C-alpha positions in Angstrom: 33.9 22.6 -96.4 34.4 20.6 -93.1 38.0 21.8 -92.9 36.9 25.4 -93.2 34.4 25.0 -90.4 36.9 23.3 -88.1 39.5 26.0 -88.8 36.9 28.6 -87.7 36.5 26.8 -84.3 40.2 26.6 -83.9 40.8 30.3 -84.5 42.4 31.8 -81.3 40.7 34.8 -79.6 42.2 38.1 -80.7 44.4 39.6 -78.0 42.1 42.6 -77.3 39.2 40.2 -76.7 41.3 37.8 -74.5 42.3 40.7 -72.2 38.6 41.6 -71.5 37.8 38.1 -70.3 38.0 37.5 -66.6 38.0 34.1 -64.8 34.9 33.7 -62.7 35.6 32.2 -59.3 32.6 31.1 -57.1 32.9 31.7 -53.4 30.9 30.2 -50.6 30.4 31.9 -47.3 28.0 33.6 -44.9 25.7 36.4 -45.9 24.6 39.0 -43.3 23.0 42.4 -43.5 23.7 45.9 -42.2 22.3 49.4 -42.3 24.2 51.2 -45.1 25.4 54.8 -45.2 28.7 56.3 -46.4 30.6 53.3 -47.7 34.4 52.7 -48.0 34.2 53.4 -51.8 33.2 57.0 -50.9 29.5 56.8 -52.0 26.5 57.4 -49.8 23.9 54.6 -50.0 20.5 54.0 -48.5 19.0 50.7 -47.3 16.8 50.3 -50.5 20.0 50.2 -52.7 21.4 46.7 -53.4 24.8 47.2 -51.7 27.5 44.8 -50.7 30.4 45.1 -48.3 33.2 42.6 -48.9 35.6 41.4 -46.3 38.5 43.6 -45.2 40.8 40.7 -46.2 39.5 40.8 -49.8 39.2 44.6 -49.9 42.9 45.3 -50.6 43.1 48.8 -52.1 39.4 49.0 -53.0 39.8 47.7 -56.5 36.4 46.0 -56.4 34.5 49.3 -55.8 31.6 49.7 -58.1 31.9 46.0 -59.2 28.7 43.9 -59.3 28.4 40.6 -57.4 25.9 37.9 -58.2 24.8 36.2 -54.9 22.7 33.1 -54.4 21.1 31.8 -51.2 22.2 28.2 -51.3 19.2 27.1 -49.1 16.4 28.4 -51.4 18.1 29.2 -54.7 17.0 32.9 -54.6 19.6 35.1 -56.3 20.3 38.8 -56.9 23.0 41.3 -57.8 24.6 43.7 -55.4 27.0 46.6 -56.0 30.3 46.6 -54.1 30.5 49.9 -52.2 31.9 49.0 -48.7 34.1 46.7 -46.7 33.2 44.5 -43.8 35.9 44.4 -41.1 34.1 41.5 -39.2 33.5 39.3 -42.3 35.5 36.2 -43.2 37.2 36.3 -46.6 34.3 34.7 -48.4 31.5 36.3 -46.4 29.4 39.3 -47.6 27.5 41.9 -45.7 24.4 43.2 -47.6 22.0 46.1 -47.5 18.6 45.1 -46.0 16.8 45.3 -49.4 19.4 43.0 -51.1 19.3 40.6 -48.1 15.5 40.5 -48.3 15.6 39.3 -52.0 17.5 36.3 -50.8 15.9 35.6 -47.4 14.2 37.1 -44.4 16.0 39.7 -42.2 14.8 37.6 -39.3 17.2 34.9 -40.4 20.1 37.2 -39.9 22.6 34.8 -41.6 22.4 33.0 -44.9 24.6 30.4 -46.5 25.5 31.9 -49.9 27.6 31.4 -53.0 28.7 34.4 -55.0 31.0 35.7 -57.7 32.2 39.0 -59.0 30.9 40.0 -62.4 33.2 41.4 -65.1 34.1 45.0 -64.3 32.1 46.4 -67.2 28.9 44.3 -66.3 25.7 46.1 -65.3 22.5 44.1 -64.5 
């Protein structure tokens, strides 16, 4: 019986399941906010949407469009999800620019800049 249980835990992940797994990388940077509109992904957004602009250096060909990001304010622990729909030319590679409503879930607009950690969710993720 014990051998059967151990064999189950040692069974490799089938190939189709292995390809759907993505490595999660946590980034640390600055979080800022901006008034949204027509984003680089081609979608029009309003300030009440939870929208994220990623750095131009990370943007590449726009492969992260419509991908959710989980963001945490490292000072107070508040966290939220935002949808990638724009690029931020003035951001450092690990910085994010956020819609006002998303920024306000993490901190106060008066702060202007937050220290954040964040990661992309799997492409098929929806909060």
